[in-house]
Every structure is written in C-alpha cells, then in structure tokens.
C-alpha positions as CSV (number, residue, x, y, z in Angstrom):
1,M,-35.7,-12.8,-55.9
2,G,-38.2,-15.6,-55.9
3,M,-41.2,-12.7,-57.0
4,M,-39.0,-11.8,-59.6
5,K,-38.9,-15.0,-61.3
6,Q,-42.7,-16.0,-60.5
7,E,-43.9,-12.7,-62.6
8,A,-41.4,-13.4,-65.3
9,K,-43.0,-16.7,-65.4
10,Q,-46.5,-15.2,-65.7
11,G,-45.4,-12.7,-68.5
12,Q,-45.9,-9.7,-67.1
13,P,-43.3,-6.9,-67.9
14,M,-40.4,-7.2,-66.0
15,I,-38.6,-3.9,-66.5
16,R,-36.7,-3.1,-62.5
17,S,-35.1,0.5,-62.9
18,L,-32.8,2.7,-60.0
19,V,-33.1,6.4,-60.6
20,A,-31.1,8.6,-58.7
21,A,-31.8,12.3,-58.6
22,F,-30.5,15.4,-56.7
23,D,-33.3,16.4,-54.4
24,E,-33.2,20.4,-53.8
25,E,-35.2,20.4,-50.6
26,K,-33.3,17.7,-48.9
27,Q,-29.8,18.2,-50.6
28,E,-28.9,15.3,-51.0
29,L,-28.8,12.2,-53.7
30,V,-32.3,10.1,-54.0
31,V,-32.4,6.8,-55.3
32,R,-36.4,5.6,-56.2
33,R,-36.9,2.0,-57.3
34,N,-39.5,1.0,-59.7
35,P,-41.1,4.6,-61.8
36,T,-43.6,4.1,-64.3
37,R,-42.6,3.7,-68.1
38,E,-43.7,7.1,-68.3
39,K,-41.7,8.8,-65.5
40,L,-38.5,7.3,-66.1
41,A,-38.7,8.3,-69.8
42,Q,-38.8,12.0,-68.1
43,A,-35.8,11.2,-65.7
44,I,-33.7,9.9,-68.2
45,A,-35.1,13.1,-70.7
46,D,-33.9,15.8,-68.0
47,G,-30.4,14.0,-67.5
48,A,-31.1,12.0,-64.6
49,K,-28.7,8.8,-63.5
50,A,-30.6,5.0,-64.1
51,W,-29.7,1.6,-64.0
52,I,-32.7,-0.2,-66.0
53,D,-32.9,-4.1,-65.9
54,I,-34.8,-6.1,-67.7
55,V,-35.5,-9.4,-67.0
56,D,-36.4,-12.6,-69.7
57,S,-36.9,-9.0,-72.6
58,T,-40.1,-9.0,-74.5
59,T,-40.3,-7.5,-77.9
60,D,-42.3,-4.6,-76.5
61,E,-39.7,-3.9,-74.0
62,V,-37.0,-3.9,-76.6
63,N,-38.5,-2.0,-78.7
64,W,-39.1,0.7,-75.7
65,L,-35.9,1.2,-75.2
66,A,-35.1,1.4,-79.2
67,D,-37.4,4.8,-78.8
68,I,-35.7,5.9,-76.1
69,F,-32.2,5.4,-76.2
70,K,-32.5,5.7,-80.4
71,L,-30.8,2.3,-80.5
72,G,-29.4,0.6,-84.1
73,P,-31.8,-2.1,-85.5
74,A,-28.3,-4.5,-85.0
75,V,-28.7,-3.4,-81.2
76,V,-32.0,-4.6,-81.2
77,E,-31.3,-7.7,-82.8
78,D,-29.3,-8.6,-80.7
79,L,-30.7,-7.7,-77.6
80,L,-33.6,-10.3,-78.7
81,R,-31.0,-12.6,-79.5
82,A,-28.8,-15.4,-78.0
83,D,-25.2,-14.4,-79.5
84,R,-23.3,-17.2,-77.0
85,R,-19.7,-14.7,-77.8
86,P,-18.7,-11.5,-75.6
87,T,-18.7,-8.8,-77.8
88,L,-18.3,-5.1,-77.6
89,M,-19.8,-2.8,-80.6
90,V,-19.4,1.1,-79.8
91,Y,-21.6,3.3,-81.6
92,A,-22.0,7.3,-81.6
93,S,-24.0,7.7,-78.0
94,Y,-23.7,4.7,-76.4
95,L,-21.5,1.1,-76.0
96,F,-23.2,-1.8,-76.2
97,L,-21.4,-5.4,-74.6
98,S,-22.6,-8.6,-74.0
99,L,-20.8,-10.5,-70.7
100,F,-21.4,-14.4,-70.2
101,E,-22.3,-15.6,-66.5
102,P,-21.0,-19.2,-66.8
103,Q,-23.0,-22.0,-65.6
104,I,-22.9,-26.3,-65.3
105,K,-26.8,-27.6,-65.8
106,G,-27.0,-31.2,-65.8
107,G,-22.8,-31.6,-66.6
108,V,-23.1,-29.3,-69.3
109,V,-21.3,-25.7,-68.9
110,Q,-23.9,-22.9,-70.0
111,G,-23.7,-19.5,-70.2
112,Q,-26.1,-16.8,-69.7
113,E,-25.9,-13.9,-71.7
114,I,-26.2,-10.6,-70.1
115,H,-26.7,-7.5,-73.0
116,C,-25.2,-4.8,-71.4
117,V,-26.4,-0.7,-73.2
118,I,-24.5,2.1,-71.9
119,T,-24.9,5.6,-72.6
120,D,-23.5,8.7,-70.5
121,S,-26.1,8.9,-67.9
122,C,-28.0,5.2,-68.0
123,F,-27.1,1.9,-67.7
124,I,-29.3,-1.0,-69.6
125,T,-29.0,-5.0,-68.9
126,V,-31.2,-7.2,-70.6
127,R,-30.7,-10.7,-69.3
128,P,-32.5,-13.9,-68.5
129,S,-33.8,-14.6,-65.4
130,G,-31.2,-16.9,-64.8
131,A,-28.1,-14.5,-64.8
132,E,-28.3,-14.1,-60.9
133,T,-25.1,-12.2,-60.8
134,V,-26.9,-8.8,-62.0
135,E,-28.7,-9.5,-58.7
136,S,-25.5,-8.3,-56.5
137,A,-24.5,-5.5,-58.8
138,Y,-28.2,-4.4,-58.5
139,E,-29.3,-4.5,-55.2
140,R,-25.1,-3.2,-54.2
141,V,-26.0,-0.3,-56.5
142,A,-29.8,0.3,-54.8
143,H,-28.5,0.6,-51.4
144,N,-24.9,2.8,-51.9
145,P,-26.0,6.3,-53.0
146,D,-22.2,6.4,-53.3
147,A,-22.1,4.3,-56.4
148,W,-23.7,6.7,-58.4
149,N,-21.1,9.3,-57.9
150,A,-18.6,7.0,-59.5
151,G,-21.1,7.0,-62.9
152,V,-22.7,4.2,-64.9
153,S,-19.0,3.2,-66.0
154,Y,-19.3,1.5,-62.3
155,F,-22.1,0.0,-63.0
156,L,-20.6,-1.9,-65.9
157,Y,-17.4,-2.9,-63.7
158,L,-19.6,-4.3,-60.6
159,T,-21.5,-6.1,-63.0
160,A,-18.4,-7.8,-65.4
161,Q,-16.9,-8.2,-61.4
162,Q,-19.5,-10.1,-60.4
163,V,-20.2,-12.4,-63.8
164,I,-15.5,-13.1,-63.3
165,D,-16.4,-14.3,-59.6
166,A,-19.0,-16.4,-60.8
167,Y,-16.1,-18.6,-62.8
168,Y,-14.2,-19.3,-59.7
169,P,-16.6,-21.6,-57.8
170,L,-17.1,-23.5,-61.4
171,L,-13.0,-23.7,-61.3
172,D,-12.7,-25.4,-57.5
173,R,-15.8,-27.5,-58.1
174,I,-13.9,-28.9,-60.9
175,S,-10.3,-29.1,-59.9
176,N,-12.0,-30.7,-56.4
177,Q,-13.8,-33.2,-59.1
178,L,-10.4,-34.1,-60.4
179,N,-8.3,-34.0,-57.8
180,G,-10.8,-36.8,-56.4
181,L,-10.9,-38.9,-59.3
182,E,-6.6,-39.0,-59.6
183,E,-7.2,-40.0,-55.9
184,K,-9.2,-42.7,-56.8
185,L,-7.4,-43.6,-60.2
186,L,-3.9,-44.0,-57.3
187,D,-6.2,-46.2,-55.1
188,S,-7.1,-49.2,-57.4
189,P,-4.4,-49.3,-60.2
190,A,-5.1,-52.5,-61.2
191,N,-9.0,-52.2,-60.9
192,A,-10.0,-52.2,-64.6
193,K,-13.4,-51.9,-64.3
194,V,-13.1,-48.4,-62.1
195,N,-10.5,-47.1,-64.6
196,D,-13.0,-47.5,-67.4
197,A,-15.6,-45.9,-65.2
198,M,-13.9,-43.2,-64.4
199,R,-12.9,-42.2,-67.9
200,K,-16.5,-41.1,-69.0
201,P,-16.1,-38.4,-66.1
202,V,-13.2,-37.1,-67.4
203,Y,-13.8,-36.9,-70.5
204,R,-17.2,-34.8,-69.3
205,V,-15.1,-32.4,-66.7
206,K,-12.6,-31.5,-69.7
207,Q,-15.2,-30.4,-72.4
208,Q,-16.5,-28.6,-69.6
209,L,-13.1,-26.9,-69.2
210,I,-13.0,-26.4,-73.3
211,N,-16.3,-24.7,-72.7
212,L,-15.2,-22.7,-70.3
213,R,-11.9,-21.8,-72.3
214,Q,-14.1,-20.7,-75.3
215,M,-16.5,-18.3,-73.1
216,V,-13.8,-16.9,-71.3
217,A,-11.4,-15.9,-74.6
218,P,-13.8,-13.5,-76.2
219,Q,-14.8,-11.9,-72.8
220,R,-10.8,-11.3,-72.1
221,E,-10.7,-9.2,-75.5
222,V,-14.2,-7.5,-74.5
223,I,-12.8,-6.2,-71.5
224,S,-8.9,-5.2,-72.9
225,N,-11.3,-3.2,-75.9
226,V,-12.9,-1.3,-72.7
227,I,-10.0,0.0,-71.5
228,G,-9.6,1.5,-74.3
229,E,-12.6,3.2,-74.5
230,K,-12.7,7.0,-73.6
231,R,-16.1,7.3,-72.1
232,L,-15.5,4.4,-70.1
233,G,-12.0,5.2,-68.6
234,E,-12.3,9.0,-68.5
235,D,-10.4,8.8,-64.8
236,G,-7.9,6.8,-64.2
237,S,-9.4,4.9,-61.6
238,T,-11.9,3.7,-63.5
239,R,-9.5,2.1,-66.1
240,D,-7.5,0.9,-63.3
241,L,-10.7,-1.1,-62.0
242,F,-11.4,-2.3,-65.5
243,R,-8.0,-3.6,-65.7
244,H,-8.2,-5.0,-62.4
245,L,-11.2,-7.1,-64.2
246,Y,-8.8,-7.7,-67.4
247,E,-6.2,-9.3,-64.7
248,R,-8.5,-11.1,-63.4
249,L,-10.0,-13.0,-66.4
250,L,-6.2,-13.5,-67.4
251,R,-5.7,-16.1,-64.4
252,V,-9.6,-17.8,-64.8
253,Y,-7.5,-18.7,-68.5
254,D,-4.6,-19.6,-66.8
255,V,-6.6,-22.3,-63.7
256,I,-8.9,-23.2,-67.2
257,D,-4.9,-24.5,-68.8
258,S,-3.7,-26.3,-65.6
259,Q,-7.3,-27.7,-64.6
260,R,-7.1,-29.0,-68.3
261,D,-3.0,-29.8,-68.4
262,L,-4.7,-32.0,-65.2
263,S,-7.4,-33.7,-67.0
264,S,-4.7,-34.7,-69.7
265,N,-2.5,-36.6,-67.2
266,V,-5.6,-38.4,-65.9
267,L,-6.3,-39.6,-69.1
268,D,-2.6,-40.4,-69.7
269,M,-2.2,-42.1,-66.6
270,M,-5.3,-44.6,-67.3
271,Q,-3.8,-45.1,-70.6
272,N,-0.4,-45.6,-68.8
273,Q,-1.9,-48.1,-66.4
274,Q,-4.3,-50.3,-69.3
275,S,-0.7,-50.6,-71.4
276,R,0.8,-51.8,-68.0
277,R,-1.7,-54.3,-67.0
278,M,-1.6,-55.4,-71.1
279,V,2.1,-55.8,-70.4
280,E,1.4,-58.1,-67.1
281,A,-1.0,-60.1,-69.1
282,V,1.6,-61.5,-71.5
283,N,4.6,-61.7,-69.5
284,R,2.0,-63.9,-67.1
285,L,1.4,-66.0,-69.8
286,T,4.6,-65.9,-71.0
287,I,6.3,-67.4,-67.6
288,F,3.4,-69.8,-67.5
289,S,4.2,-71.5,-71.3
290,M,8.4,-71.5,-70.1
291,I,6.6,-73.2,-66.7
292,F,5.0,-76.2,-69.1
293,L,7.8,-76.4,-71.6
294,P,10.1,-78.6,-69.3
295,L,7.0,-80.7,-69.3
296,T,6.4,-80.8,-73.0
297,F,9.9,-81.6,-73.6
298,L,10.0,-84.3,-71.4
299,S,6.6,-86.1,-72.4
300,G,7.7,-85.9,-76.1
301,L,10.9,-87.2,-75.4
302,L,9.7,-90.0,-73.9
303,E,7.8,-90.7,-77.0
304,L,11.0,-90.9,-79.0
305,N,12.6,-93.9,-80.5
306,F,16.7,-93.3,-80.1
307,A,17.6,-97.0,-81.6
308,T,15.6,-100.0,-82.4
309,T,16.8,-103.5,-81.7
310,T,15.7,-107.3,-82.3
311,D,14.5,-107.7,-78.8
312,A,12.8,-105.2,-77.0
313,I,14.6,-104.1,-74.2
314,V,13.1,-104.6,-70.9
315,L,13.3,-102.0,-68.2
316,P,14.9,-103.3,-64.4
317,I,10.8,-101.2,-63.5
318,S,7.5,-101.5,-63.6
319,G,5.7,-99.6,-65.6
320,G,4.1,-97.8,-62.6
321,M,7.5,-96.9,-61.1
322,M,8.5,-95.6,-64.7
323,L,5.5,-93.0,-64.4
324,F,5.9,-92.3,-61.3
325,F,9.8,-90.9,-61.9
326,V,8.5,-89.1,-64.7
327,L,5.4,-87.1,-63.0
328,S,8.3,-86.3,-60.2
329,A,11.1,-84.8,-62.6
330,M,8.0,-82.7,-64.4
331,V,6.7,-81.6,-60.7
332,L,10.4,-81.1,-59.8
333,S,11.5,-79.2,-62.9
334,S,8.1,-76.8,-63.1
335,G,8.5,-76.4,-58.9
336,M,12.0,-75.1,-59.6
337,M,11.1,-72.9,-62.5
338,V,8.2,-71.7,-60.3
339,L,10.8,-70.7,-57.6
340,M,13.1,-69.0,-59.7
341,F,10.8,-66.4,-61.4
342,R,9.6,-65.6,-57.6
343,R,12.9,-65.1,-56.4
344,R,13.3,-62.7,-59.4
345,G,9.9,-61.1,-58.7
346,W,8.4,-62.2,-62.3
347,L,5.4,-64.2,-60.8
C-alpha cells in the first residue's frame, strides 16, 4: 500500500491487474498479477476474466482503457474528472457507475470517487490513491480463486460493500461526539461560556451529517438501479447480494437522519438553556427591585410634608435616634422580603 502510493507520487504508471485463466496443464484456475499492457490486452481479447485497478489515473492510461474496451467519449471524460455525484450509465457492452467512499479530514466530509466499468468479463476501477476501501476487495479477490467463479458482478458487490462499510465508523464517531457534547451540556447547564464553545462543534457535526446524507441518497438510487440491471443480476443469488447492499444503505440513511435529529435536539437544548438563563436574570432583577421598593417608599415618605403649622413640630427624640429607627425599618422590611422570597424559592 505504501509502495503503491509512493509510485503514484513519483508519476509512474499505476495500473494494477488480476487476470484469471484456466490452466490446461494444472487443470485449475490460475490468477496472475500485473501483466504488461500487451499481455493484459491479449488476455482480455482471449476472453480471460480480469480486474483492472487504476490509481491516480492519467490521460494516457484512460485512453488505453478506451481503446481496449471501446469506451464512449462521455465515459472517458467522466473517468478524468470528479463529478462528486454517484451515477449509473448503461451501454450496450458495458456499465459505468460511480461510488463514493466517505472520509472526514479537518472536520470536513470528503468523498473519494471510485469509477467502475463492468463488462462481461472485466471489472475496472479508476480511483484516487486515498480510496482505500478498494484495497480490501482487491486483495480478497486476489487470494480467493473461488471469487472468480461468481463473475465480475461479484467484484462490484465486494467493492460496493467495502464502500458502504466505510460509513459506519464515521457515523459511530459522530454519534460518540454528539453524545459527549450532550453529556457536557447536561453537566454544566448554567455555564454560558461552555454552551457558546459547544455551539460551533455541533454545527460542524450537523454539516457533516448533511454532506453524508447528500452522498448516500444518490448512491442508494445507483444500487437500486443495479438490482434491476439484468447483466449484473442474472441469477437470484447475485441479485440478493445487491438487495442486501441496498438495505444496508437504507439503514445508513436512517442512522444519518437520527443523528441529525440528535444534533438538532442538542442545539434546541442550548437555546432553551440560554432562554432560561435570560428569564432567571430578569427574575433576579425584578426581585432586587422589589426588595428596594420599601426602602424607596420610606425614604420618600419622610420627605413629604403632611401638614404645615405656625410653630415647628419638635419630636421628642433626637435626630440620631430618628435616623436609627428609619434605617432599622428599612433593614427589617428588606430582610423580611428576602426571607419570604427564599422560602418560596424565588431567590
């Protein structure tokens, strides 16, 4: 795997192939690895079964494929570009479809596009070096001669299976992240700074789920159309394999929707806690204003002149004692209101 990537980086041609042919002398199926282009083309012309895997394709390699398999201009153009959307195109002598292997890099969902061409005897994959799911299917076929008896449609099934399986670890990772954010939110509901710091990760996770959903939805339609294609499902067992893949994609789609609902619930919980903190703040301000209400009333009351007389009224107590009584009444009334609010749980 590491050597393959190194060769691709150095710009060397990267066409791998598996060719299976029946050996008359050994009376068994023999699988050969990576013959030259000339021998590979001759084996294909002789009707041998083959899997051709092109990593980080160049124009020369794609043109060579087009000459060997008589590919149309639209297919050649698609092989040389990234459409970013799974598709299925049916031609007279071959099928062309695209699958997407999901990856998350730097918090962003990326799709590694895997182009597949299926003929009667050959299976061709054109992909970037980052699409590692093909490696598992390729090596599985290379070490299992019985896989060749199932036909090239089985190779497509193995590749699609590995691609679909790649969604589950990502969804588990997103689920664990959302559960961790939810638990952190429940542990510190009154911490505004924690909630504000969590808002951005939740929005990022929600965007990841949206991107995964946009990737799975068309891929589901591609697998559905593959089930109806006669050349890929001539026998019932092969058709059942693709039906199984379709059901797995439906489950992936359902998991994505459930995780989206969970992310929305986390955002709603943040919004509710923010609203509750605002209400609590307003309640506290209202309570404090009610506590200072009697103080304002008493201080204002003493400034009023209820009656005027010719001679000034002299109180039997000193001004200092009067001030003490007024302040005591203020403190007593405020204390009684604080006690009442605490007993009712308002403060």
